[in-house]
C-alpha positions, 0 to 999 in steps of 0.5 A: 187749779189747772195742770199749768197753775199746778206745775208753776206752783211746784216750782216755786215749791222747790226753787223755795226749798233750793233757797232755804238749803245751805250751800254745800261747801267743796270740803263736804261731799255729796251723798252719791259722791261719798258712796263713789270714793270708797269704790274709787278706793278699793280700785285705786289697791286693786290696779296696784295688785295687778301691776304689782303681778304683772311686773313680777310676772314680767320678771320671772319670765324675764329671768327664765329666758335669759336663763334659756338662753345661756343654758343654750349657749352652753349647751351648744358649746357643750355639744361642739367640744362633745362632738369634736372630742368624739372625732379625734378618739376615733383618730388616735389609733392613727397616731397609736400606729405611728408612733409604732412606726417611729419607735421600729428601727429602719435603714431607709432615712427618707421613710423615716423622715416622712413618717416623722413629718406625717406624726408633726403634721398630725400632732399640729393638726390636733393642737389646732383642735385643742387636743394636748397629750396628758403628761405622765411620765414623772407625774403622780397618777391621777385616776381621772386621767391615767389607766394603771394597768401595771405596778412596780415597787421601786425605792428609786421612785415616789409614792404614785409615780408614774415610771412608764407610759403604754398608751399616750392620754389625751384631752380636749379642753378639759374633757378627757379623750382617751385616758393613759394607759401607766405603770405605777410605782409604789 
């Protein structure tokens, strides 16, 4: 037989084998397809896990950034309050001196009126900056706001009642700039 005859015979045998073979149904996958399906099924959960991990990483990063933003905003606000409080603390001796000047008697009414005007302006400026006096006289002693430098036994006054203020205390917002120096009864 020649090579052409052999090729024709091989082709005929292959055609006959295909005819005797049962047709494949769509429900039954071929062997090659069956081998690929477990790999595809394994890839789907892995892809889902990767997606879940990426989403978790994104949420954590977003939360961390949000916390950073809030912390930065709070630090800026606190820094402003601290600078304002420290600046006002340096001006409190001026307040004390004006208060002493007003306590002194003088015959020159124009001088006294001038000192009163300066004191009024100084108090308004402190008020605009959010600095307030700590109410002390007649109040109950609070160690976070008051510094007791004297004690007095007085039956007419209540327990831990402030009877005299030696130096006025101030707050900037909720921050105490200077505690009030006071005399406490009982």
